[in-house]
Biopython code that builds the backbone (N, CA, C, O; Angstrom):
import numpy as np
from Bio.PDB.StructureBuilder import StructureBuilder

atoms = [
    (1, "MET", "N", (-6.688, -87.199, -37.081)),
    (1, "MET", "CA", (-5.369, -87.293, -37.875)),
    (1, "MET", "C", (-4.832, -86.041, -37.666)),
    (1, "MET", "O", (-5.133, -84.908, -37.289)),
    (2, "ARG", "N", (-3.474, -87.031, -38.256)),
    (2, "ARG", "CA", (-1.758, -85.776, -38.253)),
    (2, "ARG", "C", (-1.555, -85.416, -39.713)),
    (2, "ARG", "O", (-1.206, -86.269, -40.529)),
    (3, "PHE", "N", (-1.746, -84.328, -39.994)),
    (3, "PHE", "CA", (-0.995, -84.196, -41.377)),
    (3, "PHE", "C", (0.235, -83.128, -41.596)),
    (3, "PHE", "O", (0.073, -81.998, -41.136)),
    (4, "MET", "N", (1.529, -83.457, -42.319)),
    (4, "MET", "CA", (2.475, -82.925, -42.542)),
    (4, "MET", "C", (2.300, -82.261, -43.550)),
    (4, "MET", "O", (1.910, -82.650, -44.651)),
    (5, "VAL", "N", (2.679, -80.877, -43.103)),
    (5, "VAL", "CA", (2.726, -79.817, -44.086)),
    (5, "VAL", "C", (4.250, -79.486, -44.416)),
    (5, "VAL", "O", (5.066, -79.273, -43.520)),
    (6, "MET", "N", (4.518, -79.463, -45.555)),
    (6, "MET", "CA", (6.122, -79.489, -46.224)),
    (6, "MET", "C", (6.359, -77.603, -46.867)),
    (6, "MET", "O", (5.764, -77.124, -47.832)),
    (7, "VAL", "N", (7.156, -77.035, -46.173)),
    (7, "VAL", "CA", (7.555, -75.784, -46.745)),
    (7, "VAL", "C", (8.579, -76.502, -48.101)),
    (7, "VAL", "O", (9.613, -77.161, -47.991)),
    (8, "LYS", "N", (7.848, -76.088, -49.333)),
    (8, "LYS", "CA", (9.352, -76.475, -50.416)),
    (8, "LYS", "C", (10.429, -75.426, -50.050)),
    (8, "LYS", "O", (10.309, -74.387, -49.400)),
    (9, "ALA", "N", (11.573, -76.006, -50.673)),
    (9, "ALA", "CA", (12.731, -75.236, -50.418)),
    (9, "ALA", "C", (12.686, -74.132, -51.569)),
    (9, "ALA", "O", (11.911, -74.292, -52.512)),
    (10, "SER", "N", (13.395, -73.173, -51.507)),
    (10, "SER", "CA", (13.530, -72.057, -52.314)),
    (10, "SER", "C", (14.909, -71.505, -52.561)),
    (10, "SER", "O", (15.462, -71.130, -51.527)),
    (11, "PRO", "N", (15.716, -71.337, -53.847)),
    (11, "PRO", "CA", (17.364, -70.774, -53.938)),
    (11, "PRO", "C", (17.429, -69.963, -52.758)),
    (11, "PRO", "O", (18.397, -70.526, -52.248)),
    (12, "GLU", "N", (17.106, -69.009, -51.894)),
    (12, "GLU", "CA", (17.329, -68.689, -50.506)),
    (12, "GLU", "C", (17.732, -69.338, -49.432)),
    (12, "GLU", "O", (18.732, -69.193, -48.730)),
    (13, "SER", "N", (16.428, -70.410, -49.360)),
    (13, "SER", "CA", (16.490, -71.637, -48.016)),
    (13, "SER", "C", (17.706, -72.003, -48.457)),
    (13, "SER", "O", (18.564, -71.506, -47.728)),
    (14, "GLU", "N", (18.307, -72.854, -49.599)),
    (14, "GLU", "CA", (19.202, -73.653, -49.791)),
    (14, "GLU", "C", (20.699, -73.097, -49.868)),
    (14, "GLU", "O", (21.750, -73.733, -49.788)),
    (15, "ALA", "N", (20.492, -71.732, -50.046)),
    (15, "ALA", "CA", (21.857, -70.745, -49.727)),
    (15, "ALA", "C", (22.211, -70.627, -47.682)),
    (15, "ALA", "O", (23.286, -70.337, -47.156)),
    (16, "GLY", "N", (20.963, -70.949, -47.020)),
    (16, "GLY", "CA", (21.177, -70.925, -45.934)),
    (16, "GLY", "C", (20.848, -69.754, -45.231)),
    (16, "GLY", "O", (21.152, -69.658, -44.042)),
    (17, "ARG", "N", (19.856, -68.228, -46.236)),
    (17, "ARG", "CA", (19.484, -67.244, -45.846)),
    (17, "ARG", "C", (18.650, -67.583, -44.919)),
    (17, "ARG", "O", (18.502, -68.797, -45.054)),
    (18, "LEU", "N", (17.870, -67.131, -43.852)),
    (18, "LEU", "CA", (16.968, -66.542, -43.125)),
    (18, "LEU", "C", (16.091, -65.934, -43.933)),
    (18, "LEU", "O", (16.362, -65.137, -44.831)),
    (19, "PRO", "N", (14.984, -66.337, -43.587)),
    (19, "PRO", "CA", (13.772, -65.242, -43.210)),
    (19, "PRO", "C", (13.917, -63.892, -42.818)),
    (19, "PRO", "O", (14.596, -63.405, -41.914)),
    (20, "SER", "N", (13.152, -63.357, -43.665)),
    (20, "SER", "CA", (13.231, -61.781, -42.657)),
    (20, "SER", "C", (12.682, -61.511, -41.524)),
    (20, "SER", "O", (11.556, -61.922, -41.243)),
    (21, "GLU", "N", (13.367, -60.822, -40.764)),
    (21, "GLU", "CA", (12.666, -61.128, -39.144)),
    (21, "GLU", "C", (10.789, -60.736, -39.061)),
    (21, "GLU", "O", (10.077, -61.282, -38.219)),
    (22, "ARG", "N", (10.299, -59.832, -39.976)),
    (22, "ARG", "CA", (9.233, -59.448, -40.171)),
    (22, "ARG", "C", (8.703, -61.187, -40.344)),
    (22, "ARG", "O", (8.067, -61.680, -39.413)),
    (23, "LEU", "N", (8.933, -61.793, -41.240)),
    (23, "LEU", "CA", (8.269, -63.271, -41.554)),
    (23, "LEU", "C", (8.567, -64.143, -40.203)),
    (23, "LEU", "O", (7.742, -65.013, -39.928)),
    (24, "ILE", "N", (9.606, -63.979, -39.411)),
    (24, "ILE", "CA", (9.840, -64.759, -38.580)),
    (24, "ILE", "C", (8.718, -64.305, -37.380)),
    (24, "ILE", "O", (8.073, -65.191, -36.821)),
    (25, "ALA", "N", (8.575, -63.249, -37.113)),
    (25, "ALA", "CA", (7.887, -62.701, -36.372)),
    (25, "ALA", "C", (6.557, -62.691, -36.432)),
    (25, "ALA", "O", (5.826, -62.522, -35.457)),
    (26, "GLU", "N", (5.980, -62.974, -38.241)),
    (26, "GLU", "CA", (4.580, -63.226, -38.461)),
    (26, "GLU", "C", (4.092, -64.585, -38.152)),
    (26, "GLU", "O", (2.936, -64.891, -37.861)),
    (27, "MET", "N", (5.241, -65.454, -38.263)),
    (27, "MET", "CA", (5.342, -66.993, -38.220)),
    (27, "MET", "C", (5.096, -67.791, -37.025)),
    (27, "MET", "O", (4.660, -68.937, -36.922)),
    (28, "THR", "N", (5.636, -66.564, -35.738)),
    (28, "THR", "CA", (5.692, -66.971, -34.637)),
    (28, "THR", "C", (4.007, -66.546, -33.912)),
    (28, "THR", "O", (3.378, -67.149, -33.042)),
    (29, "GLU", "N", (3.710, -65.492, -34.554)),
    (29, "GLU", "CA", (2.279, -65.546, -34.366)),
    (29, "GLU", "C", (1.706, -66.308, -34.353)),
    (29, "GLU", "O", (1.362, -66.904, -33.333)),
    (30, "PHE", "N", (1.296, -66.653, -35.812)),
    (30, "PHE", "CA", (0.724, -67.397, -36.586)),
    (30, "PHE", "C", (0.796, -69.057, -35.866)),
    (30, "PHE", "O", (-0.203, -69.776, -35.852)),
    (31, "ASN", "N", (1.829, -69.394, -35.424)),
    (31, "ASN", "CA", (2.660, -71.105, -34.719)),
    (31, "ASN", "C", (1.526, -70.801, -33.506)),
    (31, "ASN", "O", (0.582, -71.579, -33.369)),
    (32, "ASP", "N", (1.689, -69.544, -32.576)),
    (32, "ASP", "CA", (1.218, -69.601, -31.562)),
    (32, "ASP", "C", (-0.583, -70.220, -31.746)),
    (32, "ASP", "O", (-1.119, -71.203, -31.235)),
    (33, "LYS", "N", (-1.059, -69.319, -32.550)),
    (33, "LYS", "CA", (-2.023, -69.418, -32.773)),
    (33, "LYS", "C", (-2.686, -70.938, -33.189)),
    (33, "LYS", "O", (-3.724, -71.452, -32.770)),
    (34, "LEU", "N", (-1.745, -71.434, -34.121)),
    (34, "LEU", "CA", (-2.128, -73.280, -34.160)),
    (34, "LEU", "C", (-1.633, -73.993, -32.709)),
    (34, "LEU", "O", (-2.063, -75.069, -32.295)),
    (35, "ALA", "N", (-0.973, -73.435, -32.265)),
    (35, "ALA", "CA", (-0.597, -74.419, -30.933)),
    (35, "ALA", "C", (-1.677, -73.918, -29.819)),
    (35, "ALA", "O", (-2.113, -74.878, -29.183)),
    (36, "ALA", "N", (-2.292, -72.503, -29.369)),
    (36, "ALA", "CA", (-3.643, -72.407, -28.806)),
    (36, "ALA", "C", (-4.927, -72.678, -29.293)),
    (36, "ALA", "O", (-5.913, -72.495, -28.580)),
    (37, "SER", "N", (-5.041, -73.249, -30.857)),
    (37, "SER", "CA", (-5.981, -73.951, -30.649)),
    (37, "SER", "C", (-5.743, -75.399, -30.903)),
    (37, "SER", "O", (-6.666, -76.135, -31.251)),
    (38, "GLY", "N", (-4.654, -75.776, -30.753)),
    (38, "GLY", "CA", (-4.825, -77.625, -30.729)),
    (38, "GLY", "C", (-4.421, -77.959, -31.959)),
    (38, "GLY", "O", (-4.140, -79.141, -32.156)),
    (39, "HIS", "N", (-4.328, -77.194, -32.823)),
    (39, "HIS", "CA", (-3.579, -77.803, -34.311)),
    (39, "HIS", "C", (-2.037, -78.506, -34.566)),
    (39, "HIS", "O", (-1.739, -79.453, -35.294)),
    (40, "LEU", "N", (-1.238, -77.722, -33.738)),
    (40, "LEU", "CA", (0.119, -77.976, -33.794)),
    (40, "LEU", "C", (0.744, -78.629, -33.086)),
    (40, "LEU", "O", (1.122, -78.185, -32.001)),
    (41, "LEU", "N", (1.030, -79.872, -33.498)),
    (41, "LEU", "CA", (2.219, -80.800, -32.738)),
    (41, "LEU", "C", (3.706, -80.331, -33.219)),
    (41, "LEU", "O", (4.623, -80.744, -32.509)),
    (42, "SER", "N", (3.985, -79.690, -34.103)),
    (42, "SER", "CA", (5.774, -79.815, -34.351)),
    (42, "SER", "C", (5.624, -78.698, -35.612)),
    (42, "SER", "O", (4.842, -78.736, -36.561)),
    (43, "ALA", "N", (6.672, -77.673, -35.276)),
    (43, "ALA", "CA", (7.304, -76.726, -36.087)),
    (43, "ALA", "C", (8.683, -76.309, -36.421)),
    (43, "ALA", "O", (9.216, -75.380, -35.816)),
    (44, "GLU", "N", (9.300, -76.987, -37.398)),
    (44, "GLU", "CA", (10.564, -76.828, -37.560)),
    (44, "GLU", "C", (10.992, -76.580, -38.919)),
    (44, "GLU", "O", (10.436, -77.023, -39.924)),
    (45, "GLY", "N", (12.362, -75.597, -38.873)),
    (45, "GLY", "CA", (12.804, -75.355, -40.304)),
    (45, "GLY", "C", (14.245, -76.664, -40.558)),
    (45, "GLY", "O", (14.749, -77.237, -39.591)),
    (46, "LEU", "N", (14.596, -76.863, -41.696)),
    (46, "LEU", "CA", (15.637, -77.452, -41.808)),
    (46, "LEU", "C", (16.739, -76.791, -42.307)),
    (46, "LEU", "O", (16.548, -75.961, -43.195)),
    (47, "THR", "N", (17.860, -76.999, -41.905)),
    (47, "THR", "CA", (19.306, -76.513, -42.657)),
    (47, "THR", "C", (19.325, -76.901, -44.105)),
    (47, "THR", "O", (18.830, -77.962, -44.485)),
    (48, "PRO", "N", (19.971, -75.928, -45.019)),
    (48, "PRO", "CA", (19.999, -76.656, -46.316)),
    (48, "PRO", "C", (20.498, -77.681, -46.600)),
    (48, "PRO", "O", (21.181, -78.300, -45.784)),
    (49, "SER", "N", (20.301, -78.059, -47.692)),
    (49, "SER", "CA", (20.573, -79.505, -47.947)),
    (49, "SER", "C", (21.997, -80.065, -48.332)),
    (49, "SER", "O", (22.392, -81.231, -48.333)),
    (50, "SER", "N", (22.598, -78.993, -48.632)),
    (50, "SER", "CA", (24.080, -78.822, -48.417)),
    (50, "SER", "C", (25.091, -79.477, -46.758)),
    (50, "SER", "O", (26.210, -79.946, -46.550)),
    (51, "GLN", "N", (24.039, -79.179, -46.039)),
    (51, "GLN", "CA", (24.517, -80.037, -44.854)),
    (51, "GLN", "C", (23.827, -81.393, -43.990)),
    (51, "GLN", "O", (23.894, -81.715, -42.804)),
    (52, "GLY", "N", (23.070, -82.072, -45.299)),
    (52, "GLY", "CA", (22.585, -83.268, -45.025)),
    (52, "GLY", "C", (23.193, -84.259, -46.047)),
    (52, "GLY", "O", (24.147, -83.835, -46.701)),
    (53, "ALA", "N", (22.768, -85.516, -46.268)),
    (53, "ALA", "CA", (23.048, -86.431, -46.905)),
    (53, "ALA", "C", (21.783, -87.586, -46.933)),
    (53, "ALA", "O", (21.056, -87.771, -45.957)),
    (54, "ARG", "N", (21.656, -88.304, -48.181)),
    (54, "ARG", "CA", (20.847, -89.316, -48.423)),
    (54, "ARG", "C", (21.275, -90.787, -48.655)),
    (54, "ARG", "O", (22.353, -91.046, -49.189)),
    (55, "LEU", "N", (20.719, -91.403, -48.392)),
    (55, "LEU", "CA", (20.772, -92.797, -48.803)),
    (55, "LEU", "C", (19.606, -93.285, -49.157)),
    (55, "LEU", "O", (18.413, -93.141, -48.886)),
    (56, "TRP", "N", (20.789, -94.351, -50.336)),
    (56, "TRP", "CA", (20.033, -95.000, -51.487)),
    (56, "TRP", "C", (19.697, -96.667, -51.549)),
    (56, "TRP", "O", (20.470, -97.507, -52.011)),
    (57, "PHE", "N", (18.853, -96.838, -51.185)),
    (57, "PHE", "CA", (18.516, -98.413, -51.220)),
    (57, "PHE", "C", (18.447, -99.249, -52.207)),
    (57, "PHE", "O", (17.469, -99.994, -52.284)),
    (58, "SER", "N", (19.309, -99.286, -53.010)),
    (58, "SER", "CA", (19.085, -100.239, -54.025)),
    (58, "SER", "C", (18.460, -101.646, -54.167)),
    (58, "SER", "O", (17.972, -102.129, -55.188)),
    (59, "GLY", "N", (18.595, -102.331, -52.679)),
    (59, "GLY", "CA", (17.781, -102.859, -52.623)),
    (59, "GLY", "C", (18.778, -104.582, -52.726)),
    (59, "GLY", "O", (18.336, -105.724, -52.600)),
    (60, "GLU", "N", (20.327, -104.066, -53.020)),
    (60, "GLU", "CA", (21.255, -104.882, -53.038)),
    (60, "GLU", "C", (22.377, -104.768, -52.339)),
    (60, "GLU", "O", (23.249, -104.196, -52.993)),
    (61, "GLY", "N", (22.709, -105.087, -51.258)),
    (61, "GLY", "CA", (24.091, -104.564, -50.796)),
    (61, "GLY", "C", (23.771, -103.336, -49.620)),
    (61, "GLY", "O", (22.731, -103.335, -48.961)),
    (62, "ALA", "N", (24.846, -102.301, -49.479)),
    (62, "ALA", "CA", (24.931, -101.732, -48.328)),
    (62, "ALA", "C", (24.566, -100.629, -49.262)),
    (62, "ALA", "O", (24.961, -100.501, -50.420)),
    (63, "PRO", "N", (23.582, -99.680, -48.454)),
    (63, "PRO", "CA", (22.706, -98.591, -48.974)),
    (63, "PRO", "C", (24.208, -97.584, -49.274)),
    (63, "PRO", "O", (25.337, -97.666, -48.792)),
    (64, "GLU", "N", (23.504, -96.494, -50.451)),
    (64, "GLU", "CA", (24.801, -95.582, -51.013)),
    (64, "GLU", "C", (24.474, -94.524, -50.105)),
    (64, "GLU", "O", (23.338, -94.249, -49.718)),
    (65, "VAL", "N", (25.667, -93.877, -49.750)),
    (65, "VAL", "CA", (25.173, -92.600, -49.097)),
    (65, "VAL", "C", (25.970, -91.089, -50.251)),
    (65, "VAL", "O", (27.085, -90.821, -50.700)),
    (66, "ILE", "N", (24.437, -90.413, -50.294)),
    (66, "ILE", "CA", (24.979, -89.203, -51.384)),
    (66, "ILE", "C", (24.879, -88.177, -50.971)),
    (66, "ILE", "O", (23.742, -87.712, -50.895)),
    (67, "ASP", "N", (26.181, -87.267, -50.462)),
    (67, "ASP", "CA", (25.917, -86.517, -49.685)),
    (67, "ASP", "C", (25.297, -84.757, -50.359)),
    (67, "ASP", "O", (25.483, -84.516, -51.552)),
    (68, "GLY", "N", (24.880, -84.123, -49.819)),
    (68, "GLY", "CA", (24.079, -82.667, -49.868)),
    (68, "GLY", "C", (25.395, -82.019, -50.696)),
    (68, "GLY", "O", (26.408, -82.676, -50.934)),
    (69, "PRO", "N", (25.234, -80.857, -51.023)),
    (69, "PRO", "CA", (23.567, -80.433, -51.873)),
    (69, "PRO", "C", (23.262, -81.249, -53.029)),
    (69, "PRO", "O", (24.030, -81.909, -53.730)),
    (70, "PHE", "N", (21.761, -81.062, -53.122)),
    (70, "PHE", "CA", (20.888, -81.891, -53.626)),
    (70, "PHE", "C", (20.340, -80.687, -55.061)),
    (70, "PHE", "O", (19.948, -79.533, -54.884)),
    (71, "ALA", "N", (20.446, -81.244, -56.114)),
    (71, "ALA", "CA", (20.120, -80.239, -57.250)),
    (71, "ALA", "C", (18.813, -79.788, -56.967)),
    (71, "ALA", "O", (18.528, -78.754, -56.363)),
    (72, "GLU", "N", (18.020, -80.636, -57.445)),
    (72, "GLU", "CA", (16.211, -79.894, -57.716)),
    (72, "GLU", "C", (16.017, -79.217, -56.360)),
    (72, "GLU", "O", (15.913, -79.883, -55.330)),
    (73, "THR", "N", (15.976, -78.027, -56.374)),
    (73, "THR", "CA", (15.975, -76.914, -55.427)),
    (73, "THR", "C", (13.999, -77.674, -54.831)),
    (73, "THR", "O", (13.532, -78.311, -53.887)),
    (74, "LYS", "N", (13.564, -77.117, -55.970)),
    (74, "LYS", "CA", (12.051, -77.619, -56.191)),
    (74, "LYS", "C", (11.594, -78.549, -55.079)),
    (74, "LYS", "O", (10.766, -78.445, -54.173)),
    (75, "GLU", "N", (12.491, -79.557, -55.505)),
    (75, "GLU", "CA", (11.878, -81.165, -54.761)),
    (75, "GLU", "C", (12.055, -81.218, -53.781)),
    (75, "GLU", "O", (11.412, -82.139, -53.277)),
    (76, "LEU", "N", (13.020, -80.347, -52.662)),
    (76, "LEU", "CA", (13.951, -80.522, -51.370)),
    (76, "LEU", "C", (12.700, -79.490, -50.701)),
    (76, "LEU", "O", (11.978, -78.716, -51.331)),
    (77, "VAL", "N", (12.708, -79.749, -49.275)),
    (77, "VAL", "CA", (11.560, -79.430, -48.379)),
    (77, "VAL", "C", (12.752, -78.679, -47.346)),
    (77, "VAL", "O", (13.933, -79.026, -47.304)),
    (78, "ALA", "N", (12.166, -77.634, -46.578)),
    (78, "ALA", "CA", (12.973, -76.466, -45.533)),
    (78, "ALA", "C", (12.582, -76.285, -44.710)),
    (78, "ALA", "O", (13.230, -75.868, -43.750)),
    (79, "GLY", "N", (11.216, -76.532, -44.691)),
    (79, "GLY", "CA", (10.176, -76.828, -42.832)),
    (79, "GLY", "C", (9.292, -77.435, -43.235)),
    (79, "GLY", "O", (8.786, -77.726, -44.318)),
    (80, "LEU", "N", (9.087, -77.676, -41.770)),
    (80, "LEU", "CA", (7.772, -78.719, -41.999)),
    (80, "LEU", "C", (7.085, -78.246, -40.689)),
    (80, "LEU", "O", (7.905, -77.700, -39.950)),
    (81, "TRP", "N", (5.655, -78.296, -40.108)),
    (81, "TRP", "CA", (4.498, -78.418, -39.312)),
    (81, "TRP", "C", (4.343, -80.006, -39.224)),
    (81, "TRP", "O", (4.748, -80.836, -40.038)),
    (82, "ILE", "N", (3.846, -80.156, -38.365)),
    (82, "ILE", "CA", (2.952, -81.551, -37.725)),
    (82, "ILE", "C", (1.922, -81.248, -37.298)),
    (82, "ILE", "O", (2.026, -80.678, -36.212)),
    (83, "LEU", "N", (0.517, -81.412, -37.800)),
    (83, "LEU", "CA", (-0.528, -80.343, -37.151)),
    (83, "LEU", "C", (-1.566, -81.760, -36.704)),
    (83, "LEU", "O", (-1.249, -82.939, -36.862)),
    (84, "ARG", "N", (-2.741, -81.291, -36.170)),
    (84, "ARG", "CA", (-3.899, -82.421, -35.816)),
    (84, "ARG", "C", (-5.066, -81.844, -36.377)),
    (84, "ARG", "O", (-5.306, -80.674, -36.079)),
    (85, "GLY", "N", (-5.753, -82.388, -37.055)),
    (85, "GLY", "CA", (-6.729, -82.101, -37.432)),
    (85, "GLY", "C", (-8.005, -83.188, -38.388)),
    (85, "GLY", "O", (-7.797, -84.212, -39.039)),
    (86, "GLU", "N", (-9.315, -82.443, -38.117)),
    (86, "GLU", "CA", (-10.290, -83.380, -38.755)),
    (86, "GLU", "C", (-9.973, -84.388, -40.274)),
    (86, "GLU", "O", (-10.165, -85.568, -40.567)),
    (87, "SER", "N", (-9.466, -83.337, -40.898)),
    (87, "SER", "CA", (-9.423, -83.311, -42.581)),
    (87, "SER", "C", (-8.309, -82.694, -43.007)),
    (87, "SER", "O", (-7.596, -81.900, -42.393)),
    (88, "LEU", "N", (-8.194, -83.156, -44.221)),
    (88, "LEU", "CA", (-7.807, -82.447, -45.524)),
    (88, "LEU", "C", (-7.938, -80.998, -45.534)),
    (88, "LEU", "O", (-6.964, -80.287, -45.780)),
    (89, "GLU", "N", (-9.084, -80.526, -45.281)),
    (89, "GLU", "CA", (-9.867, -79.605, -45.796)),
    (89, "GLU", "C", (-9.568, -78.589, -45.128)),
    (89, "GLU", "O", (-9.270, -77.471, -45.551)),
    (90, "GLU", "N", (-9.714, -79.319, -43.023)),
    (90, "GLU", "CA", (-9.502, -78.175, -42.627)),
    (90, "GLU", "C", (-7.931, -77.744, -42.381)),
    (90, "GLU", "O", (-7.596, -76.771, -41.706)),
    (91, "ILE", "N", (-7.327, -78.347, -42.830)),
    (91, "ILE", "CA", (-5.891, -77.897, -42.420)),
    (91, "ILE", "C", (-5.242, -77.129, -43.518)),
    (91, "ILE", "O", (-4.306, -76.422, -43.145)),
    (92, "VAL", "N", (-5.639, -77.099, -45.296)),
    (92, "VAL", "CA", (-5.762, -76.504, -45.870)),
    (92, "VAL", "C", (-5.955, -75.124, -45.770)),
    (92, "VAL", "O", (-5.127, -74.258, -46.052)),
    (93, "GLU", "N", (-7.391, -74.924, -45.244)),
    (93, "GLU", "CA", (-8.197, -73.455, -44.606)),
    (93, "GLU", "C", (-7.109, -72.679, -43.899)),
    (93, "GLU", "O", (-6.807, -71.526, -44.208)),
    (94, "LEU", "N", (-6.429, -73.511, -42.746)),
    (94, "LEU", "CA", (-5.404, -73.190, -41.466)),
    (94, "LEU", "C", (-4.298, -72.772, -42.554)),
    (94, "LEU", "O", (-3.800, -71.647, -42.593)),
    (95, "MET", "N", (-4.011, -73.703, -43.337)),
    (95, "MET", "CA", (-2.183, -73.202, -43.933)),
    (95, "MET", "C", (-2.849, -71.779, -45.134)),
    (95, "MET", "O", (-2.004, -71.078, -45.692)),
    (96, "LYS", "N", (-3.953, -71.588, -45.323)),
    (96, "LYS", "CA", (-4.043, -70.236, -46.517)),
    (96, "LYS", "C", (-3.912, -69.128, -45.514)),
    (96, "LYS", "O", (-4.213, -68.055, -46.037)),
    (97, "ARG", "N", (-3.560, -69.013, -44.227)),
    (97, "ARG", "CA", (-3.695, -68.451, -43.411)),
    (97, "ARG", "C", (-2.180, -67.594, -43.278)),
    (97, "ARG", "O", (-1.947, -66.390, -43.175)),
    (98, "ALA", "N", (-1.122, -69.009, -43.340)),
    (98, "ALA", "CA", (-0.009, -68.754, -43.328)),
    (98, "ALA", "C", (0.234, -67.418, -43.893)),
    (98, "ALA", "O", (-0.376, -66.873, -44.813)),
    (99, "PRO", "N", (1.666, -66.777, -42.885)),
    (99, "PRO", "CA", (1.493, -65.090, -43.246)),
    (99, "PRO", "C", (2.777, -65.647, -44.620)),
    (99, "PRO", "O", (3.406, -66.703, -44.677)),
    (100, "ASN", "N", (2.791, -64.396, -45.623)),
    (100, "ASN", "CA", (3.639, -64.034, -46.255)),
    (100, "ASN", "C", (4.120, -62.851, -46.405)),
    (100, "ASN", "O", (4.130, -62.321, -47.516)),
    (101, "PRO", "N", (4.670, -62.151, -45.145)),
    (101, "PRO", "CA", (4.255, -60.552, -45.799)),
    (101, "PRO", "C", (5.427, -59.816, -46.747)),
    (101, "PRO", "O", (5.425, -58.657, -47.160)),
    (102, "ASP", "N", (6.599, -61.041, -46.993)),
    (102, "ASP", "CA", (7.669, -60.511, -48.156)),
    (102, "ASP", "C", (7.179, -61.471, -49.239)),
    (102, "ASP", "O", (7.896, -62.415, -49.572)),
    (103, "GLY", "N", (6.166, -61.298, -49.716)),
    (103, "GLY", "CA", (5.246, -61.553, -51.201)),
    (103, "GLY", "C", (6.016, -62.493, -52.031)),
    (103, "GLY", "O", (5.966, -62.432, -53.259)),
    (104, "GLN", "N", (6.943, -63.625, -51.210)),
    (104, "GLN", "CA", (7.794, -64.612, -52.034)),
    (104, "GLN", "C", (6.501, -65.524, -52.305)),
    (104, "GLN", "O", (5.435, -65.621, -51.697)),
    (105, "PRO", "N", (7.098, -66.268, -53.662)),
    (105, "PRO", "CA", (6.284, -67.121, -54.572)),
    (105, "PRO", "C", (6.826, -68.568, -53.493)),
    (105, "PRO", "O", (7.614, -68.316, -52.581)),
    (106, "GLY", "N", (6.434, -69.730, -53.657)),
    (106, "GLY", "CA", (6.037, -70.754, -52.969)),
    (106, "GLY", "C", (5.229, -71.405, -52.901)),
    (106, "GLY", "O", (4.084, -71.005, -53.112)),
    (107, "THR", "N", (5.549, -72.862, -52.530)),
    (107, "THR", "CA", (4.933, -74.105, -52.404)),
    (107, "THR", "C", (4.875, -74.548, -51.137)),
    (107, "THR", "O", (5.917, -74.538, -50.481)),
    (108, "VAL", "N", (3.730, -74.992, -50.584)),
    (108, "VAL", "CA", (3.527, -75.716, -49.409)),
    (108, "VAL", "C", (2.724, -76.741, -49.241)),
    (108, "VAL", "O", (1.519, -76.654, -49.002)),
    (109, "GLU", "N", (3.619, -78.168, -49.406)),
    (109, "GLU", "CA", (2.389, -79.370, -50.023)),
    (109, "GLU", "C", (2.319, -79.970, -47.888)),
    (109, "GLU", "O", (2.954, -79.845, -46.841)),
    (110, "ILE", "N", (0.868, -80.704, -48.543)),
    (110, "ILE", "CA", (-0.136, -80.632, -47.432)),
    (110, "ILE", "C", (-0.561, -82.489, -47.449)),
    (110, "ILE", "O", (-1.438, -82.865, -48.226)),
    (111, "ARG", "N", (0.204, -83.580, -46.466)),
    (111, "ARG", "CA", (-0.287, -84.741, -46.876)),
    (111, "ARG", "C", (-0.608, -85.304, -45.336)),
    (111, "ARG", "O", (-0.188, -84.863, -44.265)),
    (112, "PRO", "N", (-1.341, -86.233, -45.552)),
    (112, "PRO", "CA", (-1.983, -87.085, -44.255)),
    (112, "PRO", "C", (-0.991, -87.925, -43.724)),
    (112, "PRO", "O", (-0.589, -88.848, -44.432)),
    (113, "LEU", "N", (-0.577, -87.781, -42.723)),
    (113, "LEU", "CA", (0.367, -88.872, -42.378)),
    (113, "LEU", "C", (-0.608, -90.342, -42.477)),
    (113, "LEU", "O", (-1.821, -90.376, -42.681)),
    (114, "VAL", "N", (0.541, -91.808, -42.215)),
    (114, "VAL", "CA", (-0.285, -92.459, -42.097)),
    (114, "VAL", "C", (-0.401, -92.958, -40.884)),
    (114, "VAL", "O", (0.559, -92.826, -40.125)),
    (115, "GLU", "N", (-1.651, -93.673, -40.406)),
    (115, "GLU", "CA", (-2.131, -93.805, -39.148)),
    (115, "GLU", "C", (-1.851, -95.264, -38.645)),
    (115, "GLU", "O", (-2.859, -95.800, -39.103)),
    (116, "VAL", "N", (-1.212, -96.204, -38.055)),
    (116, "VAL", "CA", (-1.007, -97.753, -37.656)),
    (116, "VAL", "C", (-1.388, -97.968, -36.558)),
    (116, "VAL", "O", (-0.713, -97.488, -35.647)),
    (117, "GLY", "N", (-2.387, -98.622, -36.274)),
    (117, "GLY", "CA", (-2.560, -99.288, -35.312)),
    (117, "GLY", "C", (-4.184, -98.980, -34.621)),
    (117, "GLY", "O", (-4.549, -99.582, -33.611)),
]
sb = StructureBuilder()
sb.init_structure("model")
sb.init_model(0)
sb.init_chain("A")
sb.init_seg("    ")
for serial, (resi, resn, name, xyz) in enumerate(atoms, 1):
    if name == "N":
        sb.init_residue(resn, " ", resi, " ")
    sb.init_atom(name, np.array(xyz, "f"), 0.0, 1.0, " ", f" {name:<3s}", serial, name[0])
structure = sb.get_structure()
């Protein structure tokens, strides 16, 4: 199974501030371990929502384009992993080991990807 692990945005990520050098180094090491174990398919950070857009499909007519930034930081995604694993529980256990050297509060959401076919 494949899973998407979403790192929720923070005021710092929405301001375009990069994580500390220590976090980047520890996250690189963590990602290397995920890759070596065969779990990691992709890992990416996202730019702030001010550099993005949303499309609103009302069901009638052309979609409406909404330019960022978007108001609700707690509902935004700042980065993601695509991981392969046997179960949600396995991925939860892997992600419990994700580094947080700066001790910042935050949320990581894990959801299975729909497998078609």
